[in-house]
Each structure stands twice: as C-alpha cells, then as structure tokens.
C-alpha positions in Angstrom: 117.2 78.8 86.5 115.7 80.6 89.3 111.9 81.5 89.4 110.9 84.3 91.6 107.8 84.2 93.4 106.1 86.9 91.4 106.7 84.7 88.2 104.6 82.0 89.5 101.4 84.3 89.9 98.9 84.4 86.9 98.3 87.9 87.5 102.1 88.6 86.8 101.8 86.9 83.8 98.8 88.6 82.7 100.1 92.0 83.6 103.4 91.3 81.4 101.1 90.2 78.3 99.1 93.7 78.9 102.5 95.6 79.0 103.3 93.8 75.8 100.0 94.7 74.2 99.9 98.2 75.5 103.8 98.6 74.0 102.4 97.4 70.6 99.6 100.1 70.7 101.8 102.8 71.8 104.2 102.0 69.0 101.1 102.6 66.3 100.1 106.1 68.2 101.4 109.3 65.9 104.2 111.3 67.1 101.6 114.1 68.0 100.4 111.6 70.7 104.1 111.0 72.3 102.6 112.0 75.9 99.6 109.5 75.3 102.4 106.9 74.1 104.4 107.5 77.3 101.6 107.4 79.9 100.4 103.9 78.3 103.9 102.5 78.6 104.4 103.8 82.0 101.2 102.8 83.4 101.4 99.3 82.2 104.9 98.9 83.4 103.8 100.1 86.7 101.3 97.3 87.3 104.0 94.8 86.3 106.3 96.3 89.0 103.7 96.6 91.4 102.6 93.0 91.4 106.3 92.0 91.4 107.2 94.2 94.5 103.9 92.7 96.4 104.9 89.5 95.7 108.3 90.0 97.4 107.0 91.6 100.5 106.6 89.7 103.6 104.6 92.2 105.8 100.9 91.8 104.6 100.1 95.6 105.2 103.2 96.3 102.7 102.1 93.5 100.2 98.4 94.5 100.2 99.6 98.3 99.4 101.6 97.2 96.4 98.5 95.2 95.2 96.4 98.2 95.7 98.8 100.0 93.7 98.6 97.6 90.7 94.9 97.7 90.6 94.7 101.7 90.5 93.8 103.1 87.1 96.6 104.9 85.1 
C-alpha cells in the first residue's frame, strides 16, 4: 500500500478527525440551516485539502501558501 507524504503528518490526521466531527455536527443541523451545514463541511474539507496539497509541494513558497490557507478561518 502506498502512503502519501501528507498521510504521515499529524496535522493531516487531526484535520481529517476535525472534518469527520464537523460532518457529524452538520448532519444534526436542522433543514433551515442548510447554508451553515454546507459552509461547515466545505471549510473543514478545505483544511484537509490544503494540508495535503501543501505536503505535495516542493517549492517552499507554494508549500507555505497552502499551509497558510489551511490556517485561515472559514
């Protein structure tokens, strides 16, 4: 089995746990809060994706850019 660089990072594993928790919370929101549910899911997925993309970058400036995006509040 192939292990990607981002899968070795603790921050990636924590981000995935956060996204899972955000998804469970979003699932419990009432129908009238669909926009909040959507934003919560998109923001948590964005953190996971930016950490993974940053780990795959070789240029230090690009790597830092993805990590900065992962840190931004949704």
